Every structure is written in C-alpha cells, then in structure tokens.
C-alpha positions as CSV (number, residue, x, y, z in Angstrom):
1,M,-11.7,-3.8,-10.3
2,R,-11.4,-0.6,-12.3
3,S,-9.0,1.7,-10.5
4,L,-10.2,4.9,-8.9
5,F,-8.1,6.9,-11.4
6,S,-9.7,5.4,-14.5
7,L,-13.1,6.1,-13.0
8,L,-12.1,9.7,-12.5
9,A,-10.9,9.9,-16.1
10,V,-14.1,8.7,-17.7
11,S,-16.3,10.9,-15.5
12,L,-14.6,14.3,-16.1
13,M,-17.1,15.4,-18.8
14,F,-20.2,13.7,-17.3
15,V,-23.1,16.1,-17.0
16,A,-26.7,14.8,-17.0
17,G,-29.5,16.8,-18.5
18,P,-31.9,18.4,-16.1
19,A,-34.8,16.1,-17.0
20,A,-32.8,12.9,-17.4
21,A,-33.5,10.2,-14.8
22,M,-30.3,9.6,-12.8
23,T,-29.4,5.9,-12.9
24,L,-27.4,4.2,-10.2
25,S,-24.3,4.2,-12.4
26,D,-24.9,7.9,-13.2
27,A,-25.1,8.7,-9.5
28,F,-21.8,6.9,-8.9
29,Q,-20.1,8.9,-11.6
30,R,-21.4,12.1,-10.0
31,A,-20.2,10.9,-6.6
32,I,-16.7,10.5,-8.0
33,Q,-16.8,14.1,-9.1
34,H,-18.4,15.7,-6.1
35,D,-17.8,13.6,-2.9
36,P,-15.0,15.1,-0.8
37,A,-14.0,11.6,0.2
38,I,-12.4,11.1,-3.3
39,P,-9.6,13.7,-3.0
40,Q,-9.2,12.6,0.6
41,S,-8.8,9.0,-0.6
42,L,-6.2,10.0,-3.2
43,A,-4.2,12.0,-0.7
44,I,-4.2,9.2,1.8
45,Y,-3.1,6.7,-0.9
46,N,-0.3,8.9,-2.1
47,A,0.8,9.5,1.5
48,Q,0.8,5.8,2.3
49,R,2.9,5.0,-0.8
50,Y,5.8,7.0,0.8
51,D,5.9,4.6,3.8
52,S,7.8,2.1,1.6
53,G,10.0,4.8,0.2
54,Q,11.1,5.7,3.7
55,V,12.1,2.1,4.3
56,A,13.9,1.7,1.0
57,G,15.8,5.0,1.7
58,Q,17.8,3.2,4.4
59,R,19.7,1.3,1.7
60,L,20.5,4.2,-0.6
61,L,23.4,6.6,-0.8
62,Q,23.5,9.4,1.8
63,L,25.2,12.7,1.1
64,N,25.8,15.3,3.8
65,A,27.6,18.6,4.0
66,Y,28.5,20.7,7.0
67,G,30.2,24.0,7.9
68,R,31.1,25.6,11.2
69,A,32.9,28.6,12.6
70,Y,34.1,29.0,16.2
71,H,35.7,31.9,18.0
72,G,37.9,31.0,21.1
73,E,40.9,31.6,23.2
74,S,43.7,29.1,24.1
75,E,46.5,29.1,26.7
76,Y,49.6,27.0,26.5
77,D,52.5,26.2,28.7
78,S,55.3,24.0,27.4
79,N,58.3,22.5,29.1
80,I,59.9,22.0,25.7
81,P,62.9,24.4,25.3
82,G,62.1,27.2,22.9
83,F,58.3,27.0,23.1
84,G,57.6,28.7,26.5
85,A,54.1,29.8,27.5
86,G,51.5,32.2,26.1
87,E,47.9,32.6,24.9
88,S,46.2,33.4,21.6
89,S,42.7,33.9,20.3
90,G,41.0,33.7,16.9
91,T,38.4,32.0,14.8
92,Q,38.4,28.5,13.5
93,Y,36.7,27.6,10.3
94,A,35.8,24.2,9.0
95,Y,33.6,22.7,6.3
96,G,33.3,19.3,4.6
97,V,31.1,16.9,2.7
98,E,30.6,13.2,3.2
99,A,29.1,10.5,1.0
100,R,28.1,7.2,2.6
101,Q,26.8,4.1,0.8
102,P,25.6,1.2,3.0
103,L,27.1,-2.0,1.8
104,F,25.9,-4.5,4.3
105,R,22.9,-4.6,6.7
106,R,21.6,-7.9,8.0
107,D,18.0,-6.7,7.8
108,W,18.0,-5.7,4.1
109,L,15.9,-8.6,3.1
110,A,13.5,-7.8,5.9
111,L,13.4,-4.2,4.8
112,G,12.5,-5.3,1.3
113,R,9.6,-7.4,2.5
114,Q,8.5,-4.5,4.7
115,G,8.5,-2.1,1.8
116,K,6.4,-4.5,-0.4
117,A,3.9,-5.0,2.5
118,L,3.6,-1.3,3.0
119,D,2.8,-0.8,-0.7
120,E,0.2,-3.5,-0.5
121,L,-1.4,-1.9,2.5
122,A,-1.7,1.4,0.6
123,E,-3.4,-0.5,-2.3
124,V,-5.7,-2.3,0.0
125,G,-6.7,1.0,1.7
126,K,-7.4,2.6,-1.7
127,Q,-9.6,-0.4,-2.8
128,D,-11.5,-0.3,0.6
129,R,-12.3,3.4,0.2
130,I,-13.6,2.8,-3.4
131,Q,-15.8,0.0,-2.3
132,L,-17.1,2.0,0.7
133,L,-18.1,4.8,-1.7
134,V,-20.0,2.3,-3.9
135,L,-21.7,0.9,-0.8
136,R,-22.5,4.3,0.6
137,L,-23.8,5.6,-2.7
138,A,-26.1,2.6,-3.3
139,D,-27.4,2.8,0.3
140,R,-28.4,6.5,-0.2
141,Y,-29.7,5.9,-3.7
142,F,-32.0,3.0,-2.7
143,G,-32.9,5.0,0.4
144,V,-34.4,7.7,-1.9
145,L,-36.3,5.1,-3.9
146,R,-37.6,3.5,-0.8
147,E,-38.9,6.8,0.6
148,I,-40.5,7.7,-2.8
149,E,-42.5,4.4,-2.6
150,N,-43.3,5.1,1.0
151,L,-44.6,8.5,0.2
152,E,-46.7,7.3,-2.7
153,L,-48.2,4.6,-0.5
154,A,-48.9,7.1,2.2
155,L,-50.6,9.4,-0.3
156,S,-52.6,6.5,-1.7
157,E,-53.7,5.5,1.8
158,R,-54.6,9.0,2.7
159,E,-56.7,9.3,-0.5
160,S,-58.5,6.0,0.3
161,M,-59.1,7.2,3.9
162,A,-60.4,10.5,2.7
163,K,-62.9,8.7,0.4
164,A,-63.9,6.4,3.2
165,L,-64.4,9.4,5.5
166,E,-66.5,11.2,3.0
167,D,-68.7,8.1,2.4
168,T,-69.1,7.5,6.1
169,R,-70.0,11.2,6.7
170,N,-72.7,10.9,4.0
171,R,-74.0,7.7,5.5
172,H,-74.0,9.2,8.9
173,Q,-76.0,12.2,7.8
174,A,-78.4,9.7,6.2
175,G,-78.6,7.8,9.5
176,V,-77.2,4.6,8.1
177,V,-74.0,4.4,10.2
178,A,-73.4,5.3,13.9
179,E,-71.4,8.2,15.3
180,T,-68.6,5.8,16.3
181,D,-68.1,4.8,12.7
182,L,-67.7,8.4,11.7
183,R,-65.2,9.1,14.5
184,E,-63.2,5.9,13.5
185,A,-63.1,7.0,9.9
186,Q,-61.9,10.5,10.9
187,A,-59.2,9.0,13.2
188,R,-57.9,6.8,10.4
189,F,-57.8,9.8,8.0
190,D,-55.9,11.9,10.5
191,L,-53.4,9.0,11.0
192,A,-52.9,8.6,7.3
193,R,-52.3,12.4,6.9
194,A,-49.7,12.3,9.7
195,Q,-48.0,9.3,8.0
196,T,-47.9,11.3,4.8
197,M,-46.2,14.2,6.4
198,R,-43.6,11.9,8.0
199,A,-43.0,10.3,4.6
200,E,-42.4,13.7,3.0
201,V,-39.9,14.6,5.7
202,A,-38.1,11.2,5.3
203,L,-37.9,11.7,1.5
204,T,-36.5,15.2,1.9
205,S,-33.8,13.8,4.3
206,A,-33.0,10.9,1.9
207,R,-32.6,13.3,-1.0
208,A,-30.4,15.6,1.0
209,A,-28.2,12.6,1.8
210,L,-28.0,11.6,-1.9
211,H,-27.3,15.3,-2.8
212,E,-24.4,15.3,-0.4
213,L,-22.7,12.7,-2.5
214,T,-23.9,13.5,-6.0
215,N,-24.8,17.3,-6.0
216,N,-27.9,16.1,-7.8
217,G,-30.2,14.9,-5.1
218,Q,-33.4,16.3,-6.6
219,A,-33.0,14.6,-10.0
220,P,-35.7,12.3,-11.1
221,L,-34.8,8.6,-10.5
222,P,-35.9,5.4,-12.2
223,R,-38.0,3.0,-10.1
224,L,-37.4,-0.5,-9.1
225,R,-39.5,-2.6,-11.5
226,S,-42.5,-4.3,-10.0
227,D,-41.6,-7.5,-12.0
228,A,-37.9,-7.3,-11.3
229,V,-36.3,-10.6,-10.6
230,L,-33.9,-10.3,-7.7
231,P,-30.4,-11.5,-8.7
232,Q,-29.1,-14.9,-7.7
233,L,-26.0,-15.2,-5.6
234,D,-22.8,-16.1,-7.4
235,P,-21.2,-18.3,-6.0
236,V,-24.3,-20.0,-4.9
237,S,-23.1,-21.9,-1.7
238,E,-22.4,-20.4,1.7
239,D,-19.0,-22.3,2.0
240,E,-17.9,-20.9,-1.4
241,W,-18.5,-17.4,-0.2
242,V,-16.4,-18.1,2.9
243,V,-13.6,-19.4,0.7
244,L,-13.9,-16.3,-1.6
245,A,-13.8,-13.9,1.4
246,R,-10.7,-15.6,2.9
247,D,-9.0,-14.8,-0.4
248,K,-10.4,-11.4,-1.3
249,S,-11.6,-9.8,1.9
250,L,-9.9,-6.4,2.3
251,V,-10.0,-6.7,6.1
252,L,-8.1,-10.0,5.9
253,R,-5.7,-8.8,3.3
254,E,-4.8,-5.8,5.5
255,A,-4.3,-8.0,8.5
256,R,-2.0,-10.3,6.6
257,E,0.1,-7.4,5.4
258,N,0.3,-6.1,8.9
259,V,1.6,-9.5,10.0
260,K,4.3,-9.2,7.3
261,V,5.2,-5.6,8.4
262,S,5.4,-6.7,12.1
263,K,7.6,-9.7,11.2
264,S,10.0,-7.6,9.2
265,V,10.2,-5.1,12.0
266,L,11.1,-7.9,14.3
267,S,13.8,-9.1,12.0
268,S,15.2,-5.6,11.7
269,S,15.3,-5.2,15.5
270,R,17.2,-8.4,15.9
271,S,19.7,-7.4,13.3
272,A,20.6,-4.4,15.4
273,Y,23.3,-6.5,17.1
274,S,25.0,-7.2,13.8
275,P,27.9,-5.4,12.3
276,T,27.4,-2.8,9.5
277,L,29.7,-2.0,6.6
278,D,29.6,1.3,4.7
279,A,31.6,2.8,1.9
280,V,32.6,6.3,2.8
281,A,34.1,9.2,0.9
282,R,34.8,12.3,2.9
283,Y,36.4,15.7,2.1
284,Q,37.2,18.1,5.0
285,Y,38.8,21.5,5.3
286,N,39.9,23.0,8.6
287,D,41.5,26.5,9.2
288,T,42.9,27.5,12.5
289,T,45.6,30.0,11.3
290,D,44.2,32.7,13.6
291,F,45.8,30.9,16.5
292,D,49.6,31.2,17.1
293,D,50.0,27.4,16.7
294,G,47.3,27.1,14.0
295,Q,47.4,25.5,10.6
296,E,45.4,25.1,7.4
297,R,44.5,21.5,6.7
298,T,42.6,19.6,4.0
299,D,41.7,15.9,4.4
300,T,40.3,13.6,1.7
301,V,39.3,10.1,2.7
302,V,37.9,7.2,0.7
303,G,37.4,3.8,2.3
304,L,35.3,1.3,4.2
305,E,33.8,1.8,7.7
306,L,32.9,-1.1,9.9
307,N,30.7,-0.7,12.9
308,V,30.3,-3.5,15.5
309,P,27.8,-2.9,18.3
310,L,29.1,-4.0,21.7
311,V,27.0,-2.4,24.5
312,N,23.9,-0.3,24.0
313,G,22.5,-0.2,27.6
314,G,19.6,-2.7,26.8
315,M,17.9,-0.4,24.3
316,M,18.1,-2.8,21.4
317,R,17.0,-5.7,23.6
318,A,13.9,-3.8,24.7
319,R,13.1,-2.8,21.1
320,S,13.4,-6.4,20.0
321,R,11.1,-7.7,22.7
322,Q,8.6,-5.0,21.9
323,A,8.7,-6.0,18.2
324,S,8.2,-9.6,19.2
325,Y,5.0,-8.8,21.1
326,Q,3.7,-6.6,18.3
327,Y,4.3,-9.5,15.9
328,E,2.3,-11.9,18.1
329,A,-0.4,-9.3,18.4
330,A,-0.7,-9.0,14.6
331,R,-0.9,-12.8,14.2
332,A,-3.6,-13.0,16.9
333,Q,-5.5,-10.2,15.2
334,L,-5.4,-12.0,11.9
335,A,-6.8,-15.1,13.5
336,R,-9.6,-13.2,15.2
337,L,-10.5,-11.3,12.0
338,D,-10.5,-14.6,10.1
339,L,-13.1,-16.0,12.5
340,E,-15.2,-12.8,12.4
341,T,-15.1,-12.6,8.6
342,E,-16.4,-16.1,8.3
343,R,-19.2,-15.4,10.8
344,S,-20.1,-12.2,9.0
345,I,-20.1,-13.8,5.6
346,R,-22.3,-16.7,6.7
347,Q,-24.7,-14.3,8.4
348,L,-25.0,-12.0,5.4
349,Y,-25.4,-14.9,3.1
350,R,-28.3,-16.2,5.1
351,E,-29.8,-12.7,5.4
352,V,-29.7,-12.2,1.6
353,E,-31.4,-15.6,1.0
354,A,-34.0,-14.8,3.8
355,D,-34.6,-11.4,2.2
356,R,-35.3,-13.1,-1.2
357,L,-37.8,-15.6,0.3
358,Q,-39.4,-12.8,2.4
359,A,-39.8,-10.6,-0.7
360,E,-41.5,-13.5,-2.6
361,A,-43.8,-14.1,0.4
362,L,-44.6,-10.4,0.8
363,G,-45.4,-10.1,-2.9
364,M,-48.0,-12.8,-2.5
365,A,-49.2,-11.1,0.6
366,V,-49.8,-7.9,-1.4
367,E,-51.9,-9.9,-3.9
368,S,-53.9,-11.5,-1.1
369,A,-54.4,-8.1,0.7
370,A,-55.6,-6.5,-2.6
371,L,-58.2,-9.3,-3.1
372,A,-59.3,-9.0,0.6
373,R,-59.8,-5.3,0.2
374,V,-62.0,-5.8,-2.9
375,A,-64.1,-8.4,-1.1
376,T,-64.4,-6.3,2.0
377,S,-65.5,-3.2,-0.1
378,N,-68.1,-5.3,-1.8
379,G,-69.3,-6.6,1.5
380,Y,-69.6,-3.1,2.8
381,D,-71.7,-2.0,-0.3
382,A,-73.9,-5.0,0.3
383,G,-74.3,-4.1,4.0
384,T,-72.6,-7.2,5.4
385,R,-69.3,-5.5,6.4
386,T,-68.7,-2.3,8.4
387,I,-66.6,0.8,7.6
388,L,-64.1,-0.4,10.2
389,D,-63.6,-3.6,8.2
390,V,-63.0,-1.5,5.1
391,L,-60.5,0.7,6.8
392,D,-58.7,-2.3,8.2
393,A,-58.5,-3.8,4.8
394,E,-57.1,-0.6,3.3
395,S,-54.5,-0.4,6.1
396,R,-53.4,-4.0,5.6
397,L,-53.0,-3.5,1.9
398,A,-50.9,-0.4,2.4
399,D,-48.7,-2.2,5.0
400,A,-48.3,-5.2,2.7
401,K,-47.1,-2.9,-0.1
402,R,-44.8,-1.0,2.2
403,N,-43.3,-4.2,3.6
404,Y,-42.9,-5.7,0.2
405,A,-41.0,-2.6,-1.1
406,S,-38.8,-2.5,2.0
407,S,-37.9,-6.2,1.7
408,R,-36.7,-5.8,-1.9
409,F,-34.5,-2.8,-1.0
410,A,-33.2,-4.7,2.0
411,F,-32.2,-7.5,-0.3
412,L,-30.3,-5.2,-2.6
413,I,-28.4,-3.5,0.2
414,N,-27.6,-6.7,2.0
415,L,-26.4,-8.2,-1.3
416,L,-24.0,-5.3,-1.8
417,N,-22.9,-5.6,1.8
418,L,-22.1,-9.3,1.2
419,Y,-20.0,-8.3,-1.8
420,Y,-18.2,-5.7,0.3
421,Q,-17.5,-8.1,3.2
422,A,-16.1,-10.6,0.6
423,G,-13.9,-7.8,-0.9
424,V,-15.5,-8.1,-4.4
425,L,-17.7,-5.1,-4.6
426,T,-17.2,-3.1,-7.8
427,A,-18.8,-0.2,-9.7
428,D,-19.7,-2.7,-12.4
429,Q,-22.2,-4.3,-10.1
430,L,-24.1,-1.0,-9.9
431,S,-24.5,-1.2,-13.7
432,A,-26.0,-4.7,-13.3
433,L,-28.5,-3.4,-10.8
434,D,-29.5,-0.6,-13.2
435,G,-31.2,-3.5,-15.1
436,L,-33.7,-3.8,-12.3
437,L,-34.8,-0.1,-12.7
438,V,-37.2,1.4,-15.1
439,V,-38.0,5.1,-15.7
440,A,-41.4,5.9,-14.3
441,P,-43.9,7.1,-17.0
C-alpha cells in the first residue's frame, strides 16, 4: 500500500480545472488535502510511535542533577571532655549529579518485544485510518452518483406523468375518458413532482457530504457506464477470502499485537521480584561550614549498585495478577475477533455475489419494463388499455431503472467494504473503479 506520506507528496500541487469532471481518484487526492482527518491521523500516528520510545528509555542512561539549601539550628551536649554543650545555626548547601546506566533487568527481552509490538500497533492504526478514508470517500462519491441518477429518473418520470396528464385532460374534455381517470393522472403527476423535490434535496445533501471531504462537492462527475461490467472478485472463492483476511485484516493484526503487548507486560511484572544491577557515577558537594561543627565535603563515587527486592507489601503480586488477567483477556478478544472476522468476510462475500446477480437480473427487468411500457402505450392509443395502465407501466419502468442503478452502486460499496474488512483496501483500487466511469456528454 502506498503510504499516506507519499500520497500527500504527490497531491500537493493538485488543482482541477473548474469544468473538469472529478474522477474517483481525483476526489481522493482532494480529500487528502482537505479532510481534517488527515492531519489528525498523522498526529495520532506520531504520538503512538513514542509509546515504544518510552519503553526503550527504561534501558538507557539516566542523568540527574540536584541542588538544595537548608537553614536550621542545632543543639549539642557532649560528655566528652573539652566539647561541652552549645547551639549553632546556619545554612547548609548541597548539590550533585548522578549518572545511572542499567546493566541488568530480567524483563529487557520483554521490553524489546513490547516496543516492537507498540510500533506495529501505530503502523496498523495508520493503515486503518487510510483505508477508512478510501472507504468513506468512495461511499460519498458513489452516493452523489446514485442521487444524480435518482434525480434524473424522477425528472423523467415527472415529465412522462405531465404528458400523460395533459393527454388525459384533453381526452376528458373531449368526453373520451372519465373524471376518475383525470384525477388518477393528476395524483400520479403530483406524486412524481414530490419525488422530484425529495430527489433534489437528497442530491444536495450528498454533494454537501462529498464537499466536506473534497472541498469540491459541486464539481461535475463522470457517470457509471450503462455497459460497465462489474469487476470479478479476486480471489474468487469464499474460503480464500477468509484466509486472506486472517493474514491481512487490520482488526486481527491489532488484536495480535495487543496480545504481544499484554504478554510482555506480564513478563515485566513477574520480573519485578528479580535483582537489578546498575552502573553508577555520582558527584556530590556538601557545605555545612555555617555550623560550629560543620565541614565542607566533596564525594565522587563510581561503581555498581545491586538492588534485591525483599518485601513490597503485595503490590508486585497484585500487579502481576492484574497483568495475567489482562493477557488472558487479550487472547480471548483475539479469538472472538477471529470468529467475527470470518463471519463478516463470508457475509460480505455472499452479499457482493448476490449484488452482482441482482444487478444482472434488474438490468433485464429494465429491458422488460421498457418493452411493457411501449406495448401498454400502443394499447392505450388503440383503445384497449386505460390511462391507469399507462401510468402503472411508466412507474414500473422508473422503479426498475432506480433499482438497477441502486444495485450497481450497492455492489461497488460492498466490494470496497469486503476489501476493507480483509485489510487490502488501497487507493489504487479507486483508480481501477475509474475505468467503470465515463464523462457524460
């Protein structure tokens, strides 16, 4: 998959002409520039990358400096001849610096595995946000195309109903048809007009949603070709898709990395009972000359420091048990997500194949409805069919076209959903879908 950063680089100078049709790939490039989710995604990714840095930092050199000043009073009484008793007051000064390099921690291997798992989690999160942008953009883009077709069908149906109403009104005035036929024609025209207004509102909303991502929602768009052949699934079998998803699914990859993180945390918590060894270099200056018995002292220390935990009040045991349960929960979640992913992949696969068959059947239904409308219209002219028959034929044809268009867009969206659930959705697939589109004359 092309990284988000390379996509950003190639899109910096992208500006479409005002009259140019915005392809699906063009819309994605605009979304990269305009959608606020992009800088959010980059910020989240960069923040998550520092999780591993915090873990790795536990093994690196630590350098600390300090300084302090105290004012106090002291009283003394000594039985030693010549010292006697007395009191003094003054200010004590001290400062120092300490360098500490961990040499041995039992959980270092676990920390290394945890750091790698955290890096992988950040990468998985970045890829998921890229794929979600692709899916969201495609859904809104095809949503506009669907509403354009719905509006055109509504306008065509309204025009047909208007012609039928005018013809019925003339026939009624000539005494050829009854009042009920005129009222039926008027009702059908009013319904078609209302559907047109709803289609206009739906298209406006769809364009606004696309504009939110691309800042170019009013651009002319190419149309889905009437003779477009819907793409075949690759791989072709349902079981192969399940195998692919188990390997590539971002949900499962994230769950597996969470198991690794939980396991490393458990190992680290158990190593809390183990000794630790550090190399220490320390310089310290202490000045108490303000006091009668004070002194000025400088200490420099270089050596090894061993720490052996003996009693910690049960805190480490509680932390270890908590990490153990969290590890078991992460493993159970992975098992659950594996089952859910398989079910989701199989369901989407079947829906895509069903959408393909439905689109083919609805395409034939459009042809049949068009022939039926012609036959009904001829029968009406010959006096063997009523205006109600003609109006019904017009409505059935409009519904068939509407259902056919919706089925093709449903196929494309479900296809991209399948790619996303399997973890293989890329921007390149949008370029492939551009081949199904054609600029309207």
